[in-house]
N, CA, C and O atoms as a printed pandas DataFrame, in Angstrom:
     atom_number atom_name residue_name chain_id  residue_number  x_coord  y_coord  z_coord
0              1         N          ILE        A               1  -56.104   -6.355  -29.359
1              2        CA          ILE        A               1  -56.581   -6.849  -30.624
2              3         C          ILE        A               1  -56.484   -5.688  -31.609
3              4         O          ILE        A               1  -57.115   -4.650  -31.412
4              5         N          ASN        A               2  -55.702   -5.862  -32.662
5              6        CA          ASN        A               2  -55.529   -4.803  -33.647
6              7         C          ASN        A               2  -56.694   -4.768  -34.632
7              8         O          ASN        A               2  -57.351   -5.777  -34.886
8              9         N          THR        A               3  -56.924   -3.589  -35.170
9             10        CA          THR        A               3  -57.904   -3.460  -36.240
10            11         C          THR        A               3  -57.225   -3.818  -37.547
11            12         O          THR        A               3  -56.038   -4.146  -37.560
12            13         N          ASN        A               4  -57.946   -3.761  -38.619
13            14        CA          ASN        A               4  -57.376   -4.086  -39.925
14            15         C          ASN        A               4  -56.248   -3.132  -40.270
15            16         O          ASN        A               4  -56.273   -1.952  -39.917
16            17         N          GLN        A               5  -55.273   -3.663  -40.957
17            18        CA          GLN        A               5  -54.143   -2.871  -41.396
18            19         C          GLN        A               5  -54.523   -2.158  -42.689
19            20         O          GLN        A               5  -55.141   -2.745  -43.577
20            21         N          SER        A               6  -54.144   -0.882  -42.783
21            22        CA          SER        A               6  -54.387   -0.150  -44.024
22            23         C          SER        A               6  -53.033    0.254  -44.619
23            24         O          SER        A               6  -52.054    0.455  -43.901
24            25         N          PHE        A               7  -53.008    0.364  -45.945
25            26        CA          PHE        A               7  -51.768    0.671  -46.656
26            27         C          PHE        A               7  -51.939    1.960  -47.441
27            28         O          PHE        A               7  -53.032    2.306  -47.890
28            29         N          ASN        A               8  -50.820    2.659  -47.590
29            30        CA          ASN        A               8  -50.818    3.882  -48.372
30            31         C          ASN        A               8  -49.533    3.899  -49.201
31            32         O          ASN        A               8  -48.470    3.499  -48.728
32            33         N          PHE        A               9  -49.647    4.360  -50.421
33            34        CA          PHE        A               9  -48.483    4.483  -51.280
34            35         C          PHE        A               9  -48.469    5.903  -51.829
35            36         O          PHE        A               9  -49.367    6.314  -52.564
36            37         N          ALA        A              10  -47.413    6.651  -51.448
37            38        CA          ALA        A              10  -47.306    8.034  -51.913
38            39         C          ALA        A              10  -45.839    8.373  -52.118
39            40         O          ALA        A              10  -44.984    7.995  -51.317
40            41         N          ASP        A              11  -45.568    9.065  -53.159
41            42        CA          ASP        A              11  -44.202    9.506  -53.463
42            43         C          ASP        A              11  -43.206    8.346  -53.455
43            44         O          ASP        A              11  -42.068    8.495  -53.010
44            45         N          GLY        A              12  -43.646    7.194  -53.952
45            46        CA          GLY        A              12  -42.763    6.036  -54.061
46            47         C          GLY        A              12  -42.500    5.323  -52.754
47            48         O          GLY        A              12  -41.624    4.460  -52.695
48            49         N          VAL        A              13  -43.234    5.658  -51.698
49            50        CA          VAL        A              13  -43.029    5.035  -50.393
50            51         C          VAL        A              13  -44.334    4.367  -49.944
51            52         O          VAL        A              13  -45.401    4.981  -49.953
52            53         N          ALA        A              14  -44.218    3.115  -49.559
53            54        CA          ALA        A              14  -45.376    2.402  -49.033
54            55         C          ALA        A              14  -45.359    2.475  -47.514
55            56         O          ALA        A              14  -44.320    2.254  -46.892
56            57         N          THR        A              15  -46.498    2.781  -46.917
57            58        CA          THR        A              15  -46.631    2.808  -45.460
58            59         C          THR        A              15  -47.871    2.003  -45.074
59            60         O          THR        A              15  -48.787    1.802  -45.871
60            61         N          SER        A              16  -47.861    1.563  -43.851
61            62        CA          SER        A              16  -49.036    0.851  -43.336
62            63         C          SER        A              16  -49.354    1.373  -41.945
63            64         O          SER        A              16  -48.490    1.907  -41.249
64            65         N          SER        A              17  -50.597    1.210  -41.561
65            66        CA          SER        A              17  -51.000    1.638  -40.221
66            67         C          SER        A              17  -52.163    0.784  -39.746
67            68         O          SER        A              17  -52.866    0.149  -40.533
68            69         N          PHE        A              18  -52.337    0.791  -38.448
69            70        CA          PHE        A              18  -53.448    0.095  -37.815
70            71         C          PHE        A              18  -54.343    1.135  -37.159
71            72         O          PHE        A              18  -53.898    2.235  -36.830
72            73         N          GLY        A              19  -55.581    0.783  -36.977
73            74        CA          GLY        A              19  -56.486    1.635  -36.220
74            75         C          GLY        A              19  -56.191    1.481  -34.740
75            76         O          GLY        A              19  -55.143    0.958  -34.360
76            77         N          THR        A              20  -57.089    1.925  -33.927
77            78        CA          THR        A              20  -56.927    1.841  -32.483
78            79         C          THR        A              20  -57.092    0.392  -32.025
79            80         O          THR        A              20  -58.079   -0.270  -32.347
80            81         N          ALA        A              21  -56.123   -0.072  -31.282
81            82        CA          ALA        A              21  -56.165   -1.448  -30.777
82            83         C          ALA        A              21  -57.132   -1.533  -29.599
83            84         O          ALA        A              21  -57.274   -0.589  -28.821
84            85         N          THR        A              22  -57.783   -2.668  -29.486
85            86        CA          THR        A              22  -58.689   -2.928  -28.375
86            87         C          THR        A              22  -58.017   -3.925  -27.438
87            88         O          THR        A              22  -57.593   -4.993  -27.880
88            89         N          PRO        A              23  -57.913   -3.598  -26.165
89            90        CA          PRO        A              23  -57.254   -4.534  -25.253
90            91         C          PRO        A              23  -58.073   -5.813  -25.078
91            92         O          PRO        A              23  -59.304   -5.792  -25.107
92            93         N          ILE        A              24  -57.369   -6.911  -24.898
93            94        CA          ILE        A              24  -58.027   -8.184  -24.610
94            95         C          ILE        A              24  -58.510   -8.128  -23.164
95            96         O          ILE        A              24  -57.786   -7.670  -22.280
96            97         N          ALA        A              25  -59.707   -8.584  -22.933
97            98        CA          ALA        A              25  -60.268   -8.574  -21.584
98            99         C          ALA        A              25  -59.426   -9.425  -20.642
99           100         O          ALA        A              25  -58.920  -10.478  -21.030
100          101         N          LEU        A              26  -59.281   -8.969  -19.416
101          102        CA          LEU        A              26  -58.478   -9.671  -18.420
102          103         C          LEU        A              26  -58.970  -11.105  -18.232
103          104         O          LEU        A              26  -58.157  -12.023  -18.125
104          105         N          GLU        A              27  -60.272  -11.311  -18.191
105          106        CA          GLU        A              27  -60.805  -12.657  -17.999
106          107         C          GLU        A              27  -60.411  -13.586  -19.144
107          108         O          GLU        A              27  -60.166  -14.773  -18.929
108          109         N          VAL        A              28  -60.350  -13.050  -20.354
109          110        CA          VAL        A              28  -59.927  -13.847  -21.507
110          111         C          VAL        A              28  -58.462  -14.254  -21.344
111          112         O          VAL        A              28  -58.098  -15.404  -21.589
112          113         N          LEU        A              29  -57.629  -13.301  -20.928
113          114        CA          LEU        A              29  -56.210  -13.609  -20.710
114          115         C          LEU        A              29  -56.034  -14.642  -19.608
115          116         O          LEU        A              29  -55.244  -15.577  -19.741
116          117         N          LYS        A              30  -56.773  -14.468  -18.520
117          118        CA          LYS        A              30  -56.669  -15.411  -17.414
118          119         C          LYS        A              30  -57.078  -16.813  -17.858
119          120         O          LYS        A              30  -56.428  -17.795  -17.498
120          121         N          ASN        A              31  -58.142  -16.905  -18.630
121          122        CA          ASN        A              31  -58.576  -18.210  -19.125
122          123         C          ASN        A              31  -57.540  -18.844  -20.035
123          124         O          ASN        A              31  -57.329  -20.056  -19.986
124          125         N          LYS        A              32  -56.889  -18.035  -20.869
125          126        CA          LYS        A              32  -55.832  -18.561  -21.739
126          127         C          LYS        A              32  -54.677  -19.113  -20.914
127          128         O          LYS        A              32  -54.156  -20.190  -21.203
128          129         N          HIS        A              33  -54.285  -18.376  -19.895
129          130        CA          HIS        A              33  -53.170  -18.822  -19.059
130          131         C          HIS        A              33  -53.534  -20.076  -18.274
131          132         O          HIS        A              33  -52.702  -20.970  -18.118
132          133         N          LYS        A              34  -54.756  -20.151  -17.784
133          134        CA          LYS        A              34  -55.180  -21.353  -17.060
134          135         C          LYS        A              34  -55.253  -22.557  -17.996
135          136         O          LYS        A              34  -54.940  -23.676  -17.588
136          137         N          THR        A              35  -55.653  -22.344  -19.218
137          138        CA          THR        A              35  -55.676  -23.434  -20.200
138          139         C          THR        A              35  -54.266  -23.961  -20.440
139          140         O          THR        A              35  -54.064  -25.172  -20.530
140          141         N          ILE        A              36  -53.298  -23.068  -20.544
141          142        CA          ILE        A              36  -51.902  -23.477  -20.736
142          143         C          ILE        A              36  -51.423  -24.294  -19.535
143          144         O          ILE        A              36  -50.754  -25.314  -19.702
144          145         N          ILE        A              37  -51.763  -23.846  -18.333
145          146        CA          ILE        A              37  -51.374  -24.575  -17.121
146          147         C          ILE        A              37  -51.978  -25.977  -17.137
147          148         O          ILE        A              37  -51.289  -26.951  -16.835
148          149         N          LYS        A              38  -53.243  -26.082  -17.483
149          150        CA          LYS        A              38  -53.908  -27.389  -17.540
150          151         C          LYS        A              38  -53.245  -28.298  -18.573
151          152         O          LYS        A              38  -53.071  -29.494  -18.340
152          153         N          GLN        A              39  -52.879  -27.721  -19.713
153          154        CA          GLN        A              39  -52.215  -28.516  -20.751
154          155         C          GLN        A              39  -50.852  -29.005  -20.280
155          156         O          GLN        A              39  -50.487  -30.155  -20.525
156          157         N          GLU        A              40  -50.101  -28.142  -19.609
157          158        CA          GLU        A              40  -48.789  -28.544  -19.096
158          159         C          GLU        A              40  -48.936  -29.668  -18.074
159          160         O          GLU        A              40  -48.171  -30.632  -18.096
160          161         N          ALA        A              41  -49.912  -29.548  -17.185
161          162        CA          ALA        A              41  -50.135  -30.592  -16.182
162          163         C          ALA        A              41  -50.527  -31.898  -16.863
163          164         O          ALA        A              41  -50.064  -32.970  -16.473
164          165         N          SER        A              42  -51.366  -31.810  -17.861
165          166        CA          SER        A              42  -51.806  -33.007  -18.583
166          167         C          SER        A              42  -50.627  -33.731  -19.230
167          168         O          SER        A              42  -50.530  -34.956  -19.160
168          169         N          VAL        A              43  -49.745  -32.980  -19.848
169          170        CA          VAL        A              43  -48.564  -33.584  -20.485
170          171         C          VAL        A              43  -47.689  -34.272  -19.431
171          172         O          VAL        A              43  -47.176  -35.367  -19.661
172          173         N          LEU        A              44  -47.525  -33.631  -18.292
173          174        CA          LEU        A              44  -46.720  -34.242  -17.229
174          175         C          LEU        A              44  -47.367  -35.524  -16.709
175          176         O          LEU        A              44  -46.678  -36.515  -16.466
176          177         N          LEU        A              45  -48.685  -35.508  -16.539
177          178        CA          LEU        A              45  -49.385  -36.681  -16.015
178          179         C          LEU        A              45  -49.435  -37.826  -17.025
179          180         O          LEU        A              45  -49.436  -38.995  -16.639
180          181         N          GLU        A              46  -49.476  -37.493  -18.312
181          182        CA          GLU        A              46  -49.526  -38.539  -19.355
182          183         C          GLU        A              46  -48.356  -39.505  -19.245
183          184         O          GLU        A              46  -48.489  -40.691  -19.546
184          185         N          LYS        A              47  -47.213  -38.995  -18.814
185          186        CA          LYS        A              47  -46.012  -39.823  -18.744
186          187         C          LYS        A              47  -46.133  -40.944  -17.712
187          188         O          LYS        A              47  -45.425  -41.949  -17.789
188          189         N          THR        A              48  -47.027  -40.765  -16.755
189          190        CA          THR        A              48  -47.209  -41.792  -15.728
190          191         C          THR        A              48  -48.611  -42.403  -15.760
191          192         O          THR        A              48  -48.963  -43.183  -14.875
192          193         N          ASP        A              49  -49.397  -42.065  -16.747
193          194        CA          ASP        A              49  -50.749  -42.622  -16.862
194          195         C          ASP        A              49  -50.740  -44.145  -16.951
195          196         O          ASP        A              49  -51.666  -44.802  -16.477
196          197         N          TRP        A              50  -49.714  -44.694  -17.548
197          198        CA          TRP        A              50  -49.690  -46.144  -17.735
198          199         C          TRP        A              50  -49.732  -46.881  -16.403
199          200         O          TRP        A              50  -50.234  -48.004  -16.339
200          201         N          TYR        A              51  -49.207  -46.264  -15.326
201          202        CA          TYR        A              51  -49.289  -46.899  -14.013
202          203         C          TYR        A              51  -50.755  -47.113  -13.619
203          204         O          TYR        A              51  -51.136  -48.181  -13.140
204          205         N          ASN        A              52  -51.560  -46.075  -13.832
205          206        CA          ASN        A              52  -52.988  -46.182  -13.516
206          207         C          ASN        A              52  -53.673  -47.227  -14.384
207          208         O          ASN        A              52  -54.476  -48.019  -13.892
208          209         N          HIS        A              53  -53.358  -47.227  -15.666
209          210        CA          HIS        A              53  -53.968  -48.190  -16.578
210          211         C          HIS        A              53  -53.612  -49.624  -16.187
211          212         O          HIS        A              53  -54.464  -50.512  -16.192
212          213         N          LYS        A              54  -52.354  -49.830  -15.852
213          214        CA          LYS        A              54  -51.925  -51.171  -15.458
214          215         C          LYS        A              54  -52.609  -51.590  -14.167
215          216         O          LYS        A              54  -53.021  -52.742  -14.026
216          217         N          ALA        A              55  -52.733  -50.662  -13.222
217          218        CA          ALA        A              55  -53.383  -50.985  -11.946
218          219         C          ALA        A              55  -54.853  -51.353  -12.153
219          220         O          ALA        A              55  -55.398  -52.182  -11.424
220          221         N          LEU        A              56  -55.483  -50.743  -13.133
221          222        CA          LEU        A              56  -56.875  -51.084  -13.439
222          223         C          LEU        A              56  -56.993  -52.469  -14.062
223          224         O          LEU        A              56  -57.956  -53.194  -13.814
224          225         N          ASP        A              57  -56.008  -52.825  -14.870
225          226        CA          ASP        A              57  -56.047  -54.104  -15.579
226          227         C          ASP        A              57  -55.489  -55.265  -14.761
227          228         O          ASP        A              57  -55.868  -56.418  -14.968
228          229         N          ASP        A              58  -54.601  -54.959  -13.845
229          230        CA          ASP        A              58  -53.908  -56.013  -13.096
230          231         C          ASP        A              58  -54.032  -55.704  -11.607
231          232         O          ASP        A              58  -53.345  -54.824  -11.088
232          233         N          GLU        A              59  -54.906  -56.427  -10.931
233          234        CA          GLU        A              59  -55.160  -56.141   -9.518
234          235         C          GLU        A              59  -53.968  -56.457   -8.626
235          236         O          GLU        A              59  -53.958  -56.063   -7.460
236          237         N          THR        A              60  -52.969  -57.155   -9.142
237          238        CA          THR        A              60  -51.772  -57.445   -8.349
238          239         C          THR        A              60  -50.729  -56.329   -8.456
239          240         O          THR        A              60  -49.741  -56.314   -7.721
240          241         N          PHE        A              61  -50.966  -55.396   -9.384
241          242        CA          PHE        A              61  -50.000  -54.308   -9.589
242          243         C          PHE        A              61  -50.312  -53.157   -8.642
243          244         O          PHE        A              61  -51.463  -52.743   -8.502
244          245         N          THR        A              62  -49.272  -52.650   -7.997
245          246        CA          THR        A              62  -49.406  -51.504   -7.091
246          247         C          THR        A              62  -48.614  -50.333   -7.652
247          248         O          THR        A              62  -47.443  -50.470   -8.008
248          249         N          ILE        A              63  -49.258  -49.204   -7.723
249          250        CA          ILE        A              63  -48.575  -47.995   -8.196
250          251         C          ILE        A              63  -47.575  -47.577   -7.123
251          252         O          ILE        A              63  -47.942  -47.440   -5.956
252          253         N          PRO        A              64  -46.315  -47.375   -7.505
253          254        CA          PRO        A              64  -45.307  -46.948   -6.519
254          255         C          PRO        A              64  -45.702  -45.622   -5.845
255          256         O          PRO        A              64  -46.298  -44.742   -6.467
256          257         N          ASP        A              65  -45.357  -45.510   -4.578
257          258        CA          ASP        A              65  -45.717  -44.320   -3.813
258          259         C          ASP        A              65  -45.138  -43.042   -4.409
259          260         O          ASP        A              65  -45.793  -42.000   -4.393
260          261         N          ASN        A              66  -43.903  -43.113   -4.941
261          262        CA          ASN        A              66  -43.308  -41.904   -5.511
262          263         C          ASN        A              66  -44.085  -41.423   -6.735
263          264         O          ASN        A              66  -44.142  -40.223   -7.002
264          265         N          ILE        A              67  -44.680  -42.352   -7.478
265          266        CA          ILE        A              67  -45.490  -41.983   -8.643
266          267         C          ILE        A              67  -46.796  -41.351   -8.177
267          268         O          ILE        A              67  -47.230  -40.335   -8.720
268          269         N          LYS        A              68  -47.416  -41.951   -7.177
269          270        CA          LYS        A              68  -48.650  -41.375   -6.623
270          271         C          LYS        A              68  -48.405  -39.963   -6.097
271          272         O          LYS        A              68  -49.194  -39.050   -6.339
272          273         N          THR        A              69  -47.301  -39.803   -5.375
273          274        CA          THR        A              69  -46.963  -38.492   -4.809
274          275         C          THR        A              69  -46.712  -37.471   -5.911
275          276         O          THR        A              69  -47.192  -36.340   -5.841
276          277         N          TYR        A              70  -45.962  -37.873   -6.921
277          278        CA          TYR        A              70  -45.680  -36.975   -8.043
278          279         C          TYR        A              70  -46.978  -36.516   -8.712
279          280         O          TYR        A              70  -47.160  -35.324   -8.962
280          281         N          ARG        A              71  -47.870  -37.448   -8.999
281          282        CA          ARG        A              71  -49.127  -37.119   -9.674
282          283         C          ARG        A              71  -49.985  -36.190   -8.804
283          284         O          ARG        A              71  -50.602  -35.250   -9.304
284          285         N          THR        A              72  -50.011  -36.468   -7.508
285          286        CA          THR        A              72  -50.752  -35.606   -6.581
286          287         C          THR        A              72  -50.153  -34.207   -6.564
287          288         O          THR        A              72  -50.880  -33.214   -6.556
288          289         N          ASN        A              73  -48.830  -34.133   -6.558
289          290        CA          ASN        A              73  -48.149  -32.830   -6.521
290          291         C          ASN        A              73  -48.365  -32.030   -7.806
291          292         O          ASN        A              73  -48.506  -30.809   -7.757
292          293         N          VAL        A              74  -48.392  -32.706   -8.949
293          294        CA          VAL        A              74  -48.654  -32.017  -10.219
294          295         C          VAL        A              74  -50.053  -31.407  -10.193
295          296         O          VAL        A              74  -50.240  -30.250  -10.567
296          297         N          ARG        A              75  -51.022  -32.185   -9.755
297          298        CA          ARG        A              75  -52.399  -31.672   -9.693
298          299         C          ARG        A              75  -52.511  -30.511   -8.706
299          300         O          ARG        A              75  -53.170  -29.509   -8.987
300          301         N          ALA        A              76  -51.869  -30.650   -7.558
301          302        CA          ALA        A              76  -51.921  -29.592   -6.542
302          303         C          ALA        A              76  -51.273  -28.309   -7.063
303          304         O          ALA        A              76  -51.800  -27.218   -6.848
304          305         N          LYS        A              77  -50.139  -28.434   -7.742
305          306        CA          LYS        A              77  -49.454  -27.249   -8.274
306          307         C          LYS        A              77  -50.286  -26.599   -9.362
307          308         O          LYS        A              77  -50.354  -25.372   -9.436
308          309         N          SER        A              78  -50.918  -27.398  -10.206
309          310        CA          SER        A              78  -51.790  -26.861  -11.242
310          311         C          SER        A              78  -52.928  -26.056  -10.614
311          312         O          SER        A              78  -53.229  -24.945  -11.052
312          313         N          ASN        A              79  -53.548  -26.620   -9.599
313          314        CA          ASN        A              79  -54.637  -25.914   -8.912
314          315         C          ASN        A              79  -54.148  -24.624   -8.260
315          316         O          ASN        A              79  -54.827  -23.598   -8.313
316          317         N          GLU        A              80  -52.965  -24.683   -7.644
317          318        CA          GLU        A              80  -52.386  -23.500   -6.998
318          319         C          GLU        A              80  -52.104  -22.399   -8.026
319          320         O          GLU        A              80  -52.393  -21.226   -7.788
320          321         N          MET        A              81  -51.536  -22.792   -9.166
321          322        CA          MET        A              81  -51.238  -21.819  -10.221
322          323         C          MET        A              81  -52.522  -21.168  -10.741
323          324         O          MET        A              81  -52.571  -19.954  -10.939
324          325         N          GLU        A              82  -53.550  -21.972  -10.958
325          326        CA          GLU        A              82  -54.810  -21.438  -11.449
326          327         C          GLU        A              82  -55.439  -20.484  -10.433
327          328         O          GLU        A              82  -56.028  -19.473  -10.814
328          329         N          THR        A              83  -55.317  -20.800   -9.154
329          330        CA          THR        A              83  -55.839  -19.920   -8.104
330          331         C          THR        A              83  -55.115  -18.578   -8.115
331          332         O          THR        A              83  -55.739  -17.528   -7.965
332          333         N          LYS        A              84  -53.792  -18.619   -8.294
333          334        CA          LYS        A              84  -53.020  -17.367   -8.367
334          335         C          LYS        A              84  -53.436  -16.541   -9.578
335          336         O          LYS        A              84  -53.542  -15.317   -9.494
336          337         N          ILE        A              85  -53.668  -17.204  -10.689
337          338        CA          ILE        A              85  -54.104  -16.497  -11.893
338          339         C          ILE        A              85  -55.476  -15.883  -11.665
339          340         O          ILE        A              85  -55.707  -14.728  -12.020
340          341         N          ASP        A              86  -56.383  -16.645  -11.078
341          342        CA          ASP        A              86  -57.733  -16.141  -10.800
342          343         C          ASP        A              86  -57.712  -14.921   -9.886
343          344         O          ASP        A              86  -58.574  -14.049   -9.993
344          345         N          ALA        A              87  -56.734  -14.856   -8.991
345          346        CA          ALA        A              87  -56.665  -13.758   -8.026
346          347         C          ALA        A              87  -56.193  -12.448   -8.637
347          348         O          ALA        A              87  -56.291  -11.406   -7.989
348          349         N          CYS        A              88  -55.691  -12.468   -9.850
349          350        CA          CYS        A              88  -55.186  -11.248  -10.486
350          351         C          CYS        A              88  -56.342  -10.317  -10.859
351          352         O          CYS        A              88  -57.353  -10.737  -11.421
352          353         N          ASN        A              89  -56.154   -9.046  -10.527
353          354        CA          ASN        A              89  -57.158   -8.033  -10.836
354          355         C          ASN        A              89  -56.747   -7.119  -11.981
355          356         O          ASN        A              89  -57.547   -6.320  -12.467
356          357         N          THR        A              90  -55.490   -7.243  -12.409
357          358        CA          THR        A              90  -54.993   -6.418  -13.508
358          359         C          THR        A              90  -54.057   -7.251  -14.379
359          360         O          THR        A              90  -53.572   -8.303  -13.963
360          361         N          VAL        A              91  -53.815   -6.769  -15.578
361          362        CA          VAL        A              91  -52.864   -7.429  -16.472
362          363         C          VAL        A              91  -51.467   -7.401  -15.855
363          364         O          VAL        A              91  -50.720   -8.373  -15.969
364          365         N          ASP        A              92  -51.113   -6.298  -15.205
365          366        CA          ASP        A              92  -49.793   -6.208  -14.581
366          367         C          ASP        A              92  -49.617   -7.256  -13.479
367          368         O          ASP        A              92  -48.535   -7.822  -13.327
368          369         N          GLU        A              93  -50.685   -7.514  -12.710
369          370        CA          GLU        A              93  -50.600   -8.558  -11.688
370          371         C          GLU        A              93  -50.394   -9.923  -12.338
371          372         O          GLU        A              93  -49.600  -10.731  -11.856
372          373         N          LEU        A              94  -51.105  -10.178  -13.422
373          374        CA          LEU        A              94  -50.943  -11.441  -14.150
374          375         C          LEU        A              94  -49.518  -11.561  -14.681
375          376         O          LEU        A              94  -48.884  -12.606  -14.540
376          377         N          LYS        A              95  -49.027  -10.508  -15.279
377          378        CA          LYS        A              95  -47.659  -10.490  -15.825
378          379         C          LYS        A              95  -46.633  -10.778  -14.731
379          380         O          LYS        A              95  -45.669  -11.510  -14.954
380          381         N          SER        A              96  -46.843  -10.204  -13.555
381          382        CA          SER        A              96  -45.857  -10.349  -12.480
382          383         C          SER        A              96  -45.731  -11.796  -11.997
383          384         O          SER        A              96  -44.701  -12.172  -11.439
384          385         N          LEU        A              97  -46.766  -12.607  -12.206
385          386        CA          LEU        A              97  -46.675  -14.017  -11.814
386          387         C          LEU        A              97  -45.587  -14.759  -12.576
387          388         O          LEU        A              97  -45.061  -15.762  -12.093
388          389         N          TYR        A              98  -45.248  -14.272  -13.760
389          390        CA          TYR        A              98  -44.292  -14.946  -14.638
390          391         C          TYR        A              98  -42.896  -14.339  -14.591
391          392         O          TYR        A              98  -41.999  -14.815  -15.287
392          393         N          GLU        A              99  -42.695  -13.312  -13.797
393          394        CA          GLU        A              99  -41.401  -12.629  -13.745
394          395         C          GLU        A              99  -40.479  -13.301  -12.738
395          396         O          GLU        A              99  -40.788  -13.394  -11.550
396          397         N          TYR        A             100  -39.343  -13.767  -13.239
397          398        CA          TYR        A             100  -38.358  -14.434  -12.398
398          399         C          TYR        A             100  -37.510  -13.400  -11.673
399          400         O          TYR        A             100  -37.144  -12.370  -12.238
400          401         N          THR        A             101  -37.204  -13.689  -10.416
401          402        CA          THR        A             101  -36.291  -12.854   -9.634
402          403         C          THR        A             101  -35.223  -13.749   -9.019
403          404         O          THR        A             101  -35.470  -14.908   -8.687
404          405         N          GLU        A             102  -34.043  -13.185   -8.879
405          406        CA          GLU        A             102  -32.946  -13.952   -8.299
406          407         C          GLU        A             102  -33.078  -13.974   -6.786
407          408         O          GLU        A             102  -33.345  -12.951   -6.155
408          409         N          GLN        A             103  -32.887  -15.154   -6.218
409          410        CA          GLN        A             103  -32.969  -15.341   -4.772
410          411         C          GLN        A             103  -31.582  -15.220   -4.152
411          412         O          GLN        A             103  -30.578  -15.177   -4.863
412          413         N          ASP        A             104  -31.531  -15.166   -2.835
413          414        CA          ASP        A             104  -30.255  -15.040   -2.123
414          415         C          ASP        A             104  -29.289  -16.169   -2.445
415          416         O          ASP        A             104  -28.074  -15.971   -2.427
416          417         N          ASP        A             105  -29.816  -17.347   -2.738
417          418        CA          ASP        A             105  -28.948  -18.494   -3.027
418          419         C          ASP        A             105  -28.523  -18.562   -4.493
419          420         O          ASP        A             105  -27.863  -19.516   -4.905
420          421         N          GLY        A             106  -28.903  -17.540   -5.289
421          422        CA          GLY        A             106  -28.524  -17.506   -6.697
422          423         C          GLY        A             106  -29.524  -18.162   -7.626
423          424         O          GLY        A             106  -29.378  -18.074   -8.845
424          425         N          SER        A             107  -30.529  -18.813   -7.084
425          426        CA          SER        A             107  -31.554  -19.426   -7.924
426          427         C          SER        A             107  -32.557  -18.364   -8.384
427          428         O          SER        A             107  -32.606  -17.261   -7.840
428          429         N          PHE        A             108  -33.338  -18.713   -9.378
429          430        CA          PHE        A             108  -34.363  -17.816   -9.886
430          431         C          PHE        A             108  -35.732  -18.457   -9.689
431          432         O          PHE        A             108  -35.932  -19.632   -9.996
432          433         N          THR        A             109  -36.661  -17.674   -9.177
433          434        CA          THR        A             109  -38.017  -18.168   -8.978
434          435         C          THR        A             109  -39.015  -17.138   -9.491
435          436         O          THR        A             109  -38.684  -15.969   -9.689
436          437         N          ARG        A             110  -40.234  -17.599   -9.698
437          438        CA          ARG        A             110  -41.315  -16.705  -10.088
438          439         C          ARG        A             110  -42.500  -16.957   -9.158
439          440         O          ARG        A             110  -42.661  -18.065   -8.647
440          441         N          PRO        A             111  -43.323  -15.945   -8.938
441          442        CA          PRO        A             111  -44.452  -16.122   -8.023
442          443         C          PRO        A             111  -45.392  -17.258   -8.420
443          444         O          PRO        A             111  -45.987  -17.892   -7.548
444          445         N          LEU        A             112  -45.536  -17.523   -9.704
445          446        CA          LEU        A             112  -46.424  -18.595  -10.147
446          447         C          LEU        A             112  -45.908  -19.963   -9.722
447          448         O          LEU        A             112  -46.689  -20.898   -9.543
448          449         N          GLY        A             113  -44.592  -20.080   -9.560
449          450        CA          GLY        A             113  -44.000  -21.352   -9.187
450          451         C          GLY        A             113  -43.726  -22.227  -10.400
451          452         O          GLY        A             113  -43.893  -21.794  -11.540
452          453         N          GLU        A             114  -43.307  -23.450  -10.148
453          454        CA          GLU        A             114  -42.969  -24.413  -11.190
454          455         C          GLU        A             114  -43.624  -25.747  -10.866
455          456         O          GLU        A             114  -43.926  -26.049   -9.711
456          457         N          PHE        A             115  -43.834  -26.526  -11.899
457          458        CA          PHE        A             115  -44.339  -27.875  -11.678
458          459         C          PHE        A             115  -43.237  -28.721  -11.057
459          460         O          PHE        A             115  -42.053  -28.427  -11.222
460          461         N          PRO        A             116  -43.633  -29.790  -10.331
461          462        CA          PRO        A             116  -42.624  -30.679   -9.745
462          463         C          PRO        A             116  -41.769  -31.333  -10.828
463          464         O          PRO        A             116  -42.224  -31.557  -11.950
464          465         N          LYS        A             117  -40.556  -31.625  -10.478
465          466        CA          LYS        A             117  -39.658  -32.337  -11.390
466          467         C          LYS        A             117  -40.125  -33.779  -11.494
467          468         O          LYS        A             117  -40.685  -34.341  -10.553
468          469         N          GLU        A             118  -39.884  -34.360  -12.654
469          470        CA          GLU        A             118  -40.289  -35.751  -12.883
470          471         C          GLU        A             118  -39.519  -36.685  -11.958
471          472         O          GLU        A             118  -38.353  -36.446  -11.644
472          473         N          VAL        A             119  -40.169  -37.722  -11.539
473          474        CA          VAL        A             119  -39.558  -38.695  -10.644
474          475         C          VAL        A             119  -38.979  -39.877  -11.394
475          476         O          VAL        A             119  -38.361  -40.752  -10.789
476          477         N          LEU        A             120  -39.165  -39.914  -12.674
477          478        CA          LEU        A             120  -38.748  -41.081  -13.454
478          479         C          LEU        A             120  -37.278  -41.087  -13.743
479          480         O          LEU        A             120  -36.780  -42.007  -14.391
């Protein structure tokens, strides 16, 4: 978190500077990242929410198994990601969760993982 910016004008040159920056607390960063994960999961689940709504309104309607599995997997991945974030003890550990590395098969993965692909 930066302090207020100050300006100076001398000899026809304008300069600016900041005071000493204060680091954001690790818990604040972790909470921000977990909020983002929750929002991403929510957006993914919204796309299939209508299945649940229809099942509530129409007792003859059955939610397809692939939709149920997808929704369960999104929630499980969200929980797993949040657990990994909670386990971080330093900013560098948190940062490393998002760093992609190339695998032997040429794909790229990150320790945090990815949400399941949509089934639709």
